[in-house]
N, C-alpha and C positions, 0 to 999 in steps of 0.2 A: 218512440215517444211515450212517456209515462202517462197513465191515466190520472185525472184529478182525484184527489183524496177528499172525501166529505169532511167538513169542518168538525162534525160531531164524532168523527172516528179518526183521531190523530194517529199517524203511523210512526212508530219509533224506529230509530236506526237499528236497534237490536232486533225488532220484529222483522224488519226488512232483510237483515242478515240471515235470520233463521229461514225465511222463505226462500232466499237465494240459495242457501245450502241445500234445502230440500229439492229445489229444482235441479241443481247440478247433480245430486245423488240419484235423481230419477232418470237421468240420461244413461242409456246403455253403452255409451262410448267414453273412453278415457279422456278426461279433461284435466290439465294442469296449468297453473299460472306460474310463469317464469319471470323473475325479476331481472333488471338490466345486468346484474353481476352473474347471472346464470343460476342462482339459487332458486329452489322450488318454494313458492309462497303458499300454494294451496293445491289440493287435488280432490277429485270426487271419488265415490266408491268404486266406479269402474276402473279408475286409474290404479287403485290399490290392487285389484285383481290382475290388471295388465302387467304392472311392474313387480308384482309379488311382494309387496311390502305395505305396511300400514300408512295412513295419512301422516301420522306423527313422524314416522321414519322418513317418509318422502320429504317432509318439510326440513329435514336435516341434510338433504342431499343437494348436489349440484347437478345440472343437466349433463355435464361431462361425466358424472359418475353413473348415470343411467344408460347412456349410449356410448359406444367407443368413439375414439378420435376419428374425425372425418365422416361422421354419420350425416346422412342427408337431413335429418331433423335439426341438427346443430346449424347447418348451413342455412336452412329456411328461417330459423329463429333469428339468426344474425341479419339476414336480409330484411326481415320485418322490423327489427329494432332500428336498423339504419334508415330504411326508406319510409317506414310508417304506414305502409299499405298492406292489406291482407293478401296472403299468398296461399294457394291451394296446390298441392301436388298429389297426383293419383298413381296408384300401383307402384308404390315404393317398397323396396325390400329393406325393412327396418330391423337392424340387429340390436338386441338388448344386451347390456353388459351382465346383468344378473336378473333372472336366470339367462344363461347363455343360449339364445335362440334367435331365429330370424323369422319375421312375419311379413306377409304381404299386406300393406295398409295404404289408406289415403290419409294425407296430412293436411290439416287446416290450422293456420297460424294467423292470428289477428292482433293488432296492437290494442292495449287497453286505453281508456279514455284519456288518461294522463300518461305521457311518454315515460315519465319516471316510474310508473306502475308496472312497466314491463309488457309482456305479451301473454295471450292465452293460447294454449295448444290443445287441439282435439285430434285424436287418432281414431280412425275408423277401419276396422279389419275388413277383409274381403266381404263384399256385400252378400246378403242372404239371397238376393235375386241371382247372383252368379252361381252360388252354391246349388240353388234349386235347378238352374239350367243345366249344370253339369250332372246333377243327379238324374234328371230326366234323360240326359244323353246316355248315362250308365244303363238305364233301364232299356233304352233302345238297343244298345249293343247286346244286352242280355237276350232280347228277343231275336236278334240276328244270329247269335250263337246257337239259340235253341233250334232255329230252322236249319242251320248248318249241321248241328249235331244229328238231327234226324236223317239228313242225307248221308252223313258219314256212317251212321249205324247200319244203314241198309246197303250202301254201295261199297263199303270197305270191309266190314267185319266178315261178311260171307266169303269173299275171295281170300281173305287172310286165313280163314279156317281151312280152305282147300290147300293153301300154300303150306301151312303148318302140318297138315296130314301127309302131304307129299314128302316133306322133309323127314318126317318120322319113318316113313317107309324106306327112304334112301338110307337113313341112319342104321337100320337093321342090317344092311348089307355092305355098309361102307367100312373102309379101313380106318385106322386110328387118325390119320392126318385129315381124311375127308369128314370123319365124324365130328371134328371140331367145327367144320363149316356148317354141317347140318344143324348142330346145336346152336350155332350163331343165328341161323335162320329162325329157329323156334323161339329163341330168346327175343329177337327183334320183333317178330310177329306178336308175341305176348305183350311186349312193351307198347306197341301201337294199339292193341286191343284195350289195354288199360287206359291209354290216353283217350280213346273214343268213349270208353265207359264213363270217364270223368266228365267229358263234354256232354254226355247224355243227361247228366244232372240238370242241365239248362233246358232240356226239351220237355221236362216233366211239368206240364201246366195244370195238372189236376189240383183241385182245391185241397189244401191240407187241413187236417183237424187242428183246431185251435182250442186253447184252454187258458185258464189263469196260470201264469208262469212267474215264479219268484226268480228274478234275474240273478239274485245273489246265490241261489242254489246252483244255477247254471254256471256261474263264474267259479264257484268253489269246485265243482266237478271238473271243469276245464283245467283249473290249477292243479288238481290232483293228478290228472292224466299227464299233464306237461311235466310235472316234477318227477313222475315215475319213469319218464322216458327222455325225450329230446331236450328238456329244459332242466335236467337235474342239477346242472352246475350254476343255475341262475337264481338270484334272490327275488322272491315275490313279496309284495306288500299290497294291502288293500286299503282303499279310502272310500268306504261305502256310506251312503245315506240310509240309515236303518228305517226311516219312515217312508221309503220309496214305495209307491203303489205297484201292483203287479202289471205285467204286460200281457196282452192278448196274443198268444203265439204258439208255435210248435216247438216243444222243448228240444227235440232231437235236432231240428234245423238250427236253433239258436246255439246249441252246443257246437255244431259244425262251424257256424259263423265265428264264434269266439276262439275255437280251437285253431282255425286258420289264421286269425289275427295274432294269437299268442305264438304259434309256430313261426309266423313271419317275423315277429319281434325277436324270437330266440335266434333265428338264422341271421338277422341283422347284427346281433351282438357277437355271434360266433362262438366257437368252442374254446378258443384260447384265452379268453378274458376271464379274470376272476372277480371283476367288479360288475358283472352283468346284473341289470336291475329291470324288472317289469312291474309296473303299477297297474292294478285294476281298480277303477273308480266308477262310482255311480252318483248321479245328482239329479235333482228336479229343477229344470230350467223353464219356467213358464214364459210365454210370450213368443215362442217359435211356432209358426203356423205355415202350412204348405198346402197349396191347391193341387191335388192329384189329377192326373189325366182322366177325363171322363167323369169327374165329380164337380158338383156345383159349389159345395161348401168347402171352406178352409178347414184343414185337419190340424189339430194341435199336436205338437211333438215335444212334450215337456220332459220325457225321460231321456237322460243322457248317460251313455255307457262309454267309458274310455279305456283304451289299452295303450299305455305309454311305455317306451323303452329308451335306453341310453345307447342304442346301437349306432351304426355308421350313418344312418339317415338315408333319405331318398333324394336323388339329384333333382334340382328345381325343374329341369326340362321334362322329367318324367311325371311330375305331380299331376298335371292336367289329364294324363292318360293312364293313371295308375290302375284304375278299375276296368280298363278295357281288356278284352281277351288277348292273350299271348304277349302282353307287356310284362317283362320281368328283368330284374337285375342279376338274377342267379344264373350261373353257367349251365346248370342242369335243370333249370326251372321251366315249367310249361306256361306260366302266366295265366293260369286259370283259377288259382286260389282266391285272389282278391276280386276277380270278376264274379266268382260265386258268392263272395261276401256281399257285394253290391246287389246281386239278384235276391238273396235271402232277405236283406234289409228292405229292399223294395217290395217284396212279396208280403212283408209285415207292415207295409204302409209307412216305412221309415226312410232314412237317408244315412249315408256314410260319408265322412270327410276325413282328410288327412292333412296334417300340418307337420312339417319336418325340417329339422336342421341337425347338424352333427351332434350326436349324443342326446338328442331330444326329438323323438317322433311320437306323435299322438294320432291314433285312429279313434274317431268320435262317431258313435252310432246314436242317432236321434230317433225315438219311436213314440207312438201314441200309448196312452194308458188303457187298462182294461176297465170297462164300465158296464155294469149290469143294469139293463133297462127293463123293468117289469118282467114279463114272462118270455121276452124275446132272447134272453141269454146275454152273453157278453159280446161286446163289439168294441172296435177301436174308436176313440174319440179324439 
């Protein structure tokens, strides 16, 4: 119901339209108006980002051009146009025609006041609450791995040292055929020790030294290391926000975090492809806040750092468990790289998320900014 307008303040249709446009553009969720013939009548700013095209271009499109044939979105729109009632569908895998990707969304479709005006469609990506819940779960698994790593370090490494020493003594007196077996024992014990050492990274709960860190310097260093080794066959490009404020963090740990993500992206692309592409991007996204365990205040996470690749993608059934220890798609992988990424992000007061479809996988890190408060030094905000 609209509020009465005072007689001395007449409201023009033009002014009403401007206010309506501002309201729509203020919404963080994509909204489009679809005419009965399927053409796009209007769209807000969030829809421009979601579909990867401007409002003017969207208005030249048909819904069938934005989503492939048989899309659940098309079916819901047709039902609303026919029945005239609002329909909501939750946790729908929506594939976009361009850019080619699939996203988990909730769909809300409602008829406009006049049936000839068509329908309005709002798409809401996976809720922030669900992301926060999964991130807290990642931190819980990190603590579990920390406890397990401490036990492994004590209970496994000492006996392994004895086994390796015994194998070396046998090797000195063994013939050629037996020497290959003693060498195998030494190699396998070394491999297990390396695995335990990697897990011990989770058990280090000492506070780390923090300072102002320019994340672009971190990403440039990671890029140089990758191009000099495992990703020399892959094309890199950057999409940086030059005005981005610094992050309060440990530079060495952040290098390790992004090096793991870039290495993961390079392995997803593979050695045989000549069109491999990795994008490193940074952006300032105000409005994302997280209540951390043991804290009373909400913490703002406006710094967004992304690693995007055009590799094979992550299977949908693995996405919810991707940052859990020992979850991997690689034949020789340990499943600890991404778990360590989640731990480092959490130790910095941030969160990590992944969205994936074939030839488009994005790992997104959200972190707080560095703020200097009087003589207390820097802290996350």
